[in-house]
N, C-alpha and C positions, 0 to 999 in steps of 0.2 A: 145477316147482318148485326146480330147481334153483340155478336165477338167483337167484331169492327168498334160498335160504338162503347163497350164497356170497357175494352184490353185485357178482360180476363175470365172465366165464369163463375170465380169467388172477388168479388170487391172486395176489400179489406176496408176498414173503418175509418185510418189514415184517408186514403185515394177519395172512397164517397162524402170525408167532411172536405177535402178542398174542392171536389167536384161541389161540394154545396157551397161553399164558398165562390168558387166563381163564376156558378151560374146567377146568382144572387146580384152580382156587381155587375154581370153584361146583364143583364135583365134592369139594376138601377138605371146604370149611365146610359141605353138603349134610346128614351125617349126625348133625352136631349140632344143627342148628337140625330135623332130623325128628325128631331124641327130644325134642326141646323140643312140638314141636309133638302129639306124640304126652298130652301132659300132660294136657289136659281130655278127649281118644278114652280114654287108658284109666282117667278117671277114668269116666265115660258107659258105659263097658265095667263098670267091675267094680262099680259099683252097679248095670248092668243084668241082670249073674252072679247077684250075692247075692238083686236082687229076682223072677228069675226064680225060681230056684233055692232060698230059704230061706224068699220072704214070699209072694210068687204072682204069676199075671197082674194080676190090681189094681193089684200093686204098682207092674208094668214099663209099665201103663198110664197111671201117675202119672210116672215116668219118663220118661215118654215127651210128655205133656204140658208139662214142664219145659225143653223142649228150645227150642220158639219163646222161651219165658221167657228162659234162657237164651243163646241168638243176642243178643237186645233189651240183655245187658249186654257180651257180647261187640263186640257195633255200636260202642258208648260207649266200648270199651278201643281196640277197629280206630283210630276216630278221633282218640285221643291217639297212641296208641302208632305209626300210620304217617303222619300230620301230623309228628310230632315226630322219627322216623326222618327221614324224606324231606327235612325243615329241616334236623336237624343233621347229614346228610350233605354237603347244599348249601354249610353252614359249612364243615365240613369241606374240603371240594372248595377253596373260598373264602378258606384258611386264617384263620377268625374264630374266634378260641378263646373270647374272652369270650360271642360271641352262644352256642355251641353249648353254653355252663354255664346261661345261663337260660333255653334250651330243657331242657335236665334239668332242673332246679331249676321249672321251673313243670308240666312232666309230672308227676312226683309227688306236687305238691299237689294241682294236676287229676287225677288219677288215685285218690287220701283223696278228694278228696272227692265225686266219685259212687260211690263204694265206702259211704261211710258214709247217699249220698242213698240204694241198693240194701238195704242193711242193711234201715233203715227199713220202705221198702215191703213188702221178705220178710216181716218181724215182724208188721207190720201183718195182710196179708193170710191172711196163716196164720191168726193166734190170731182173727179176727174173724169169717173164712168167706168171703173174699168172695171169691175163685176161682166162682162159681157160673157166672159169663160161657163160661168153659174148658171145664164138663163140665158135663152134669147127672146123672149116674150118684154120687149120693150115697157108695158105699163110696170109689170111686175116688177123691170130690172131698177124702174126710178123710186118707187116705193123703198127696195131694198139699200137705195144708199143714201135714203135719208134713214132709215132704221140703220146703217152703221155709222153716221156720224153723232147720231144720238149716244149707241155704245160706246162711242171711242171716250165719253166723258165717265164712265164708270169702270175702262180697265184696270187703273189703278186700285182702287181696293175693291176689286173682282179680288185680285191676287194675293193682296192682304189681309180681306178677313175670311179667307180661307186658311191661310195659314195659324192665325190668332185662333180661330177655332179650334187647331190641334194643338197650339200650347196653351192653350188654357186649357182641352182636355187632360191634358198630362198633369195640371196645378192642380184637376179637381177642380176647375174651379167653371164647368157645363154651363152651368146655370145663366152668367151671364152671355153666353151664346145663346140660350133660349128668349131670353130679354129682348138678345139684338135683334131675333127674330122674327118675332111679335113685334116689335116697332118697325122691322125692314116692310113688312105683307101693311100694314096698318096706313104708312108714306105711299108706298109705288101702288096702294090702291086709289088710295086721295090725289096722287097728283095724275093716273090715267082718269079718272073723273074732270078733271081741270084739267091738263093737255089736251087728250082726245073730246072728248063729249063736246068740251064747254067752250077752250080757245082751237079743236077742231085741227090742231098739227099732225093731225093722220101720224106716218111711220114713224116720223122723226120721235111726236111728243109719246108713243109705246117706248120708245129706247130708253127715248129722256128720263121719263118717269123711276126705272126699276134702277137705272144708273144714279140717278139723286138719291135715291133708297139705298143703295149700295153703299154709298159714304155715310147718309147716318147709320148704317149694322157696321160696316168700320167703328166707326168713331166711338159708339155705344162697348163696342169689345176693348178698343185700347186705352180707356180710359181709366181700365186693371192693371196695365202696365206703367202709365204716367205715373200712375200716384206712388210708385215703388212700392208696392206690397207684397209685389210679387218674386216666386221665387230664382224666373229667367226674365231679364232683363242685358240690353246691349252692353257688349262688353268694348274694356277699353282700348283695346289692340286686337286688330281684326284681322285675323290670320288665316289665310284663301286653302290651306292645307284639306281642310274639309268639305270643302266648294266641292270639288272632284269627285267626292265619296259621297254627297249629297247627290249627284246627278248619276253617283254609277248606280246606286242603290235605287233610286223612285226611277228612274227610264225605264228600265223594263217591267216595273208596274204600269207605267204610263205608255208603254207602247200599245196597248191596246186600244187608246185615246186617240193616237196620230193614227194608228188602222183605220178607227173607227169616223175617222175625217175623211179619208179617202173612200171609206166606204159611202160613208152619209153623200160626199158629191158622186161617186157612181151610180147608187140608188135613184136618187135624183133626178141623174140624167135619165135613168131606165125608163122611169114613171113620166116624166115629161116627153121621151121619146115614142113610148108604147100606146099611153092614155093620155097624156095632159096635163098643164100645172095643175087643173081640179084636183089630181091624186097625189099631187106635191101637199096640197092644203087639207087634205084631208088624212094622211098619214102627219102631217103637221099639228092636225088637233087630237090624234089618238095621241101621240107621243107627246103633246105637253099635259095632256091629262094622266096620263102614266107615268108624268116624269115624278107627280108628285107622288104616288105609290111608292115609284123607284126611292125614294129617300127612304122607306124602308130597312132595303136592303142597304143601301149606301149609310146610314146611321150601325146598322147590325156589321158589318166594316171597319165605321173609324171604330168603334169597341172594342173589337176582335183585331185591330188593329196595334192598340197600342199593348195589349196586353200580348201579343204576341212578341212584338219587338221587346219588353221588362223580360219577357221567359227565356229568350234566345240573352242576353245581356244576364239575367242570372241563369243561366244555362238549367233553367229549372224545366224538365222533363213532363212532368207529372202534369203542370198548368198546360202548358203548350198541348199537350192533346187534352187536357181539358176543354179547353176553349173551344176545339174543333166538336167535342161530343155535345156543347152545347150549339152550337150553330147544328147539327143534325138532330137532338132530341124538341131543342126549343125553337129556332130560330127558322127552320123549315116546316114547321106547323105551321107557326104564326103569321108566314107568307101565303101557304098553302090559304091559310083563311081569306086571306085578303084577296086573293087571285079570284077568287068562288064568287065573293060578293061583286065583284068587279064587271065579271062578266053575266053574274044576275042583272048587272044596272048599267048594260052595258047602250041602251037606246036610251033612258032616262037623259045619263054623262052626254049622249050625245048630243039632245037638245041644247044643252048649255052653249052649244055652239053653232049648231043649225038649227031648224025648226022646221023643213019642211022636208018631208021623207020623201016626195015626189025628185027631189034633186040628186044627180049622183053621187053628191060630194056626201050626203046621210049616210046610204046602207056601208060605204065605202068609209064612213068612220067607226056605224057600227061595229063591223066587222073585224074593223082593229081591233074593238076595245073587247071582244070575243075570243081573238085568238091570242095578241101578243104577251097580257097576261099568262100568255102558259110555259111561257121561257122563263118569269122569274127567281121561281125556285133551284133551278138547275143556276141560273148566274149567281147567287149568291154559295153554291161550290164553286163554283168557277172562283167568285172576286178571294172569297177565305183562300183558299191552295195554291192563289198567284201568288198573294201576299206572305204564307209562309216560304213559298218559294224565292220570294224575291227577300225578303228579310236573314232568310239562310243561306245566301250567297247561292241557290240552285236557278243560275241565269237560262239554261239548254230548255227546260218545259216553259218560264213564262214567255219566251220568245217566241215556243211552239204555240203556244195555249193564245198568245196579244194577235201572233195571224191569222191564226185560225176564226179566233173568236171577230176581228179586229173584220176581217175582208174578205179571206177566202170562203169563210162557211156562206154569212150573210149574201155578199153582192155575188156567189157565186152560185149560187140554189136560188137567188131573186132571178139571175139570167137565163136559168134553164127554167125554170114553171112561169116567168110572168106573160109566154106567150098563151099559158091554156089555164092559170088561176088572174090572170089582171091584178090587182092593186094585190090582192089576197094569197101572191106569190112572197113579198115583203113581209109578211105575216106568218107565213108558213115557215120562210124561210130562217127568223128568230128561232121560232123554236128546236127545228133542228140544229140550229149554232149550236142552240145547250145541251142538246140531246147527246152530239158529237162531243163536246172537249167533256164533258161530266167520261165518256167511254176512255178518252184519252187521257183520262187524270190516274182511274185505275189500270189504265195499260201500262202507264210510266212506273206506279205504283210494284205492277208486277214484273216489269221487265226489270227493274233493278233489283228486287227480293227475288228475282229470278223464280217465283213461285207464286200463289194470289196470296195476296194480303189477307194476315189473317186479323191482325189486329187494328188502330186506330196509327200504332208507330210505326208500324208497317204499311198501313197506306199511305201515313206522309214520308218514308222515306226517311226515317230520324235516323242522323249515323247511333252506331253503339257506342263508342264513345263519347256521342254528348251528354257536358255531366258529368256527375263524380258515377262512378260505375256501383253496383247496388252494393256490393263490399264494403268500398269508400265512404257511404250515407246509410243514415236510416232516419224515418218520416216516422212522426206521430205525432195524432193528435191531442188536445186536452178541452174538455168541456164542462171540467171540473175542478174545486179546491182539491176533491181528494182524489187526484191523479196525477196532481203535480210534483208530490213528492215520489211516488213509483215511475214517473215517468224518470224525474232527475236521478233515480239511481236506476235507470235503463239509460241516461246517456255517459253517467260514468261505469258501465258496465261496459260497453258499448266500445270507448276510448283504451281501453284496459287490453279486452279481447284483440283492440287494432296496434296493440302495442306501448300505447299512449304511456309516459311513465306516472303511476299512484300521484302525483300532485297538480300535476297539470286535469288530470281525469276528474280527480276529485274538483277542482276549481271548473270544471266545468259542469261538473252536474250542477254546483251549488249557484253557480251564474244559471243554469237553465230554472231551479225555484227560483230564485229571486226574481229573475221578470217576469216568467208566463205567471208566477206569483201574482203580482205585481198584477199583470194584466186583469185578471179573475178576477182579483177581491175590486178590484177597480174599473176599468172596463167592463167587466158584464151587468155592474150595475147604474150603469148609466143609463139606463132605456130598459123596456120590456121587449128586450128584442132575443131570441136566442143566437147564443155565439159558440166561436171554435177558436184556438190557436191551432194553426198549422205549422210544427215547427220542424224541422233540418239538422241533424246533425250531420259533418261531414269532414273526415277525416282522410288530408289530401297535402300530398306535397312537405308532411310535418308539421302542417297546422292545422287545428281545431277551431272550425269553424261552426259556430249556435246559428241560424237564423229561423225568425219567431217574428212570425205572420199572424196577422188579427183584424176584423173588421168593424172593430170598436167606434169609439170615438178618440178626432187624431191623439196624440200624447209623444210629444217628443221626450225622452228621459235627461235627454243635455239641457235641453232648457229646460227643465225645473230642476236640477241643481242649478241652475242659472239664480234661478229665481229665487230658491233657498238662499243662497250663500252662504259663507263658512259663519256665520253665527249662529245657525243651530244644530252643533255635529251630530245631535241623534238623529234630526228630522232624514228622512229620506237614505237613511244608514243602509238600507237593501242597493240602493242604485248606486249610493257612492262607492261601495263596496265593488261593487260590479266594475265600475268607471277604474277602481285602481287594481285590478286584479288581470284584467281585459288586455292586451295586448294592442286593439282595436275596438274601440264600438260606436256603431255608427245606425242612420235612423233615419228612415224616408217615407214621406206618405204618399205612395205612388197607387192613383186614382181609387183613392178613398181608403188603402190600404196602409195602416200600420203595417213597414219593414224594418224590423230593428236585426241588426248583425254584429255579433258579437267575436273576435278570435280570438283564443285564448292561446 
């Protein structure tokens, strides 16, 4: 297992430095993304709290019945968000700005369209009582119909809000999503008190509060894109060519949600038949509580998805593997501690919804909080590998895992065990599901490699020809000014060994010395943190490409030249020289990292 996590028995300094940079980045971005993911979770938790405490168990059953319907809308959103984020990340890694704008515009147009469709469906089904296929309980169905009408008002901001959060992360503006999330929580709680406790709007009030909160959540995020400060903006000409790619990339990853919609409907029906609607209430309570904690894996995936997509666009094998190593080494232990805390606090958490231990619903909920958390760490592995398969075009394992996770395992194990374990069959089925999908991931790697996976690259089944080969590239790390000169000499020697003419080899080394030296001289001194410069030199197709990546404060050398103008030719002379001798110089700030590409 140690070989899988470290990649080789002796890790060189560059790999260690790059892994450290990736680790710091992922842990820095994680809190904001986790908080964003709590938006939907808090919606369910607040609705469940007010339903159980101020309306009744039947209203709680209505909230539980809506879960698979909500999963359906979430799956559509996942297609758009996942496909757009991965495609934008690839275009960002390839410096294709115009295509990024088109993907952004397409995403917003499709999000509004999908939101309108769900709005109409919710209104029609709720007004005309067309929900009999979900439950035969007349009282529960009446609550559910009114709940649907309230949810209809929030379909459009739900779709757009998810997309904006993803795009804000790409622009390193995740804090705005953090602010929007906090505002949403406050608005949602206040409106629930108003609509449910004081105005007694019952199920309609539960849904209306969260819907209006989503509009506020959307407004806070959208303001950034309306100011004109954003990198992404609406394209002047909308091209639908990327629309099919968005769906093709996003659909496999969202397939799991689509299957989970079917799974939710099947499980709810099994619970109603074998146990009764009280079991749906218990499952809804434990699920709404756990969804707050599921925001942690959701945030982890959001961060990793961006890094995975950008790494694939850059063909950066090292970072791609490091993302998975961080998942195993950091994310899983964090989630393990959270799961232990949930299990230990199962009864106190149950009392948030149900206070009478003599009621059957009480212990049903307690056991849900004791068993279901065990599947969370396994789900993190599943989500990360599914995301990687999806981004790299490995559709077969994506569909297999989605089918297993979505329907086959949970619904199948529940049907087999429900006569013996009652409602606990649902909880145990989720844990067995995580076990099976993890085995399938390892089995797929074993099958494709034709032997047991021995390192992270083999476990991920990264193609041997992905990115520049080892003899076509050189990876280095700079941590001090003393190392800048020696590394520029190594760059020159690498180019000469590859058959590059002496002039271009000299210019490559000189450019590296100037640009890397500028980062160390200025970027390292802006704060009191430790920094490093990740350097990659590639000689491929007769081009010498220098890629310099650092985690210092944002610095665009091109903008610096524009600001200094032509009045003082001595100022920024090193940067001027590089721009003059290089065929192309491009700068991007990707997820808080400065990425400079120089083509000689």
